[in-house]
N, C-alpha and C positions, 0 to 999 in steps of 0.2 A: 502492502499498500502506501498510494504516494505521501501521506502523516509523517511517515516515520522519513520522510524524508527531511518535509518541511519543520516538523520538526528537529532537524538539528543543524540546519539552515538559522532560523532563530535563538538555537544554544550556541550558536560559530559567531553573529548577532550581539548577544546577551556578553561573550567573553568580551570578547570586544572590546566594551563603549563599561566594561562594569571590573571594578578594580577583580586582585583575584584574589584575592579573602576576600573581597564575600559572593567573588562566582563560587569559592571552592564551598560557603555553607550551605551554601540555596543548590549546589552539588551534590551537595553528604547530605539534607533537610530530603529534596527525593527517594534519594538511593534508601534512607534511613527508611520513611511513610511505601513506596511502594512489597522492601523486605515484611515489614511486618502486615502493608494490609493485604498480602500473599503469601496464607497461613503453608499452603502445596509447593510455593515453591525455598520460600523461609526451613521445615524441613527437610528439605533434600541438598540445602544451602550447610545447614546444620553434617548431613549427614560425609560429607564430602572432607570438609571440617576432622568431621573426629576418627575422618579418614589419618589425615594430610598427621590431624594432628599425635601419629598413632598411641595407645597405653601407659597409664598412667594421666587422667589426666582427667576435671573428673564431667557434669553432664554444664557448672555451671561458666568454668572453663571452653568449650565445647562453644556452647551458646555469644557469651563472648566473643570471643575473637570471629561463628559469623558474626556478629553485626559489626568486626571490622572491620572485612571482607565487598558487605557494603558499604562501608569509607574508603576504602582504598579504589575500586571501581571505581564510586563521585572521582576521585582522587585520579585517575589515571584517564578516564574518558576528558578532563580538566589538563593538565600535559600533556594531550590526544591533540587540544589546540592550540594550548601552550606554546607546544617548543616546535611547529611549527611552524609561528611567527614570529620566534627568535634567533639571532644570528647566532649564525651555531658559534663561534667564541666563545658565544655565552652558556651554551648550551655542556661547552667543550669542560672549562670550568667549575661546573658542580657538577659532569660526572667526575665519577672516578672506579676503573676495573680491577678484578683480583685475579692476578697469575694470563695477564698478558704476554705475556714474552713470548710460552711458543707459538699464539696466535700469532705477531708481527711478525717470530720470521714466517713459517710457510705463508704468509704475507708476503714476505720481500725476495722468497723468490717466486713471485708470481701465484701460485700452483692456484687452482677450487678451493673454496670451503666450505662446510652444508656448518651455518647454525641454529641452530636443533633450541627451539624454547619452546614453556611452560606456559599458555595463559596469566601473566603475570607479571607487576611493578605494571611497571611505565617504559616495555621495553624500549620504544621510540627514541626515549634518549643514546639508547645505545646502539641505533643505528645511524645519528650523529657520528659517535663514533667510528665503524664500518665502517661506512661511505670516509672517512677517514684515509685505508686501512688501499683501498681502490673501487674497482668499481661494481657496486654492491645495490643485489634487488633483493623480494620479496617474492612468495608464491600467499599467494591472497581468497578466500572463497568467493567467491561471484553470490552479491547477496541479491535481496532484488527491495523494494526498484533498480533501472540501474543505476536510477538517477544519482540512491545512492550511494552503493561501488563507485561509483567513474569523482562521487562526490571526496572517498575518503579513502582514491586513488592521486589526487587529485590534491589534496592535504599530503601523500606521501612522499608525491612528488618533492611538496618545500623539504623537506632532507633531500632528500637524493636518493629516493632508491622507487630501482625500477619496480613495474609488478604485473608477472606474469599472473595470470585469472587461474585458475585449481577448476580446470569443466572439467577433466579428467582429455581433457582430447589429445592425442599419441603425438601430431606436430605438437604442441604445445610442454612435454615433454623432450623430441628429441629436444624440441633448441636449449632448453632447460640445462642440458646434461654437457650439446656442445659447448652451450657457455661455458659451464665447470669447466669442460677442458680446457679452456682458452683464457682462465682466471673470473670467475668469477665467485664473488663470494653470495649465497644464498644464502637468504635466513627465512627457515618452515616451520606456523605451528606446527607444536605434533604431537601435545596432551591428549583428550578429546578425537572420537572416529563415532560419532554419533549415528555412524550407518554398521560401526555391524560389521563392515568386510573384511577390518583390515585386519592386523598379525595379532594370536594371541599370548599377551604379558602379563607376566605380575607383575602386579604396579597398587605398592597397597598394601601389600599381602590377596588378594583378591583376582585369580583372573578377568582382565578383560581381552582390549581388543587398542592398536591404535595402526595408523593410516604408516603405510609402508618405506612411504617415498624418503625419506634419511637413508634403509638402508640401501635402494632401489637407484637411488638416485649414486648414491659411493660408489655402488662396485660396480656403474655405468661409465663412472665416470674417471676413477680414486681420484677424487676430492677429502682427507675428513671430514671427521664426525664434527664437530664444539660444543656443544651445553654448555648451557649460557642462563642465566637469570638475570632480572636489573629490577634489583628495590627503588624504591620508596625510601628517602630518608628526610628528617627533617627542612636542612635547605640545600635540596637533589636527588640525586644517586646513586646507588652504587654498584656496579652488574660482577659478579664474578660466573669466570671461567672453566669448567673440567678438563682432566683428561684428555687427549684424540682416541677417536674410535678409525682404525682404519681395514676397509675392510677383507679383509684373502678373497683376492680373485679368484683359488684356481681350486674353495670350498663348495660346493650344492648348494645350486641358489634358496631355494629354498631353506634346508636351515640355516645359511648364512643371514640370511633375512632376518633366522627367530633370530637367532645371537645378539646379530645386531640391533636385531628390537629394545632385546628382551635386556640390553646395554644400557640402550641410550632410553627406559624404563630406570633403568636402578637414577641412570646421573638427577636424571628431574626430576625427582623420588627428593632425593637429595640435595637439587636446587629449591624444590617447595615448600623445604620443608627447614629452609633456614626464616622464613615469617608467613607458617598456612593463610594466616588471612589477608596479605593478595597476594592469593593462588585463584583469578577469579576464570572458579569454578562449582559456574548454578544454573548445571545443565545436568541430568544424568548420561555415567558417564560411563557405568559399568552394572549387565543386566540385572547384579540381581535390584534393581532401581526402574527397570525400568517395565517390570511384572504385576 
């Protein structure tokens, strides 16, 4: 529906004219109101936060974390618009990255790189940093209406990001593989498989599926996989990179895909658990929640 498109246009205009502190207060009020107004959604968020927190946490702590998740999601949308309007140098001043040495060393050789992220924190701030390392692109789900998808594409182009549509088109996949072989840095969000047709993994102690894109692209292009998060902090953002995953080109494809995606799942768990409230998981991501 085009209502969502016009709602985002209105939000962008308001963020332009309002002080940042006021924008955040309004966004957080809307997010918390929505959170409490829809009980089924609230229960689902609590389930996901309970998984991410792990054992040893009380129900009160789970509820508190779930409510914080709504607030951080509001912050994400403010940052989504705000980062695109900020000077690149200003973003980089407020962005800190941990374990960046190995990523920068691989990028300096002109090799293709796969950046795999969870829906977490404010990842566009990390995208600004990645554009400083080389030719950077991201895969994005095509959403409706198309006007809204095009709005998102234009917004991300302000960060210097090329967008490949996640359209299940073989030609698109071939372009991505060739770009990786030519040194492209490519980001993919990979913590949920809404259709349930991906690779089975154990994720937070429970069987589910994740989309196989990182493994497939790595095996076809030879590009290493770096799992990354970008976490909000009071005065900016901090990112962390885990050790790279390399595909074995001689391994059987199905077995290697499963091995890689299980490693991705484990690294994403580690990154999410730094602050589960910053994980934007507000939908069913496990079969047990879809029944």
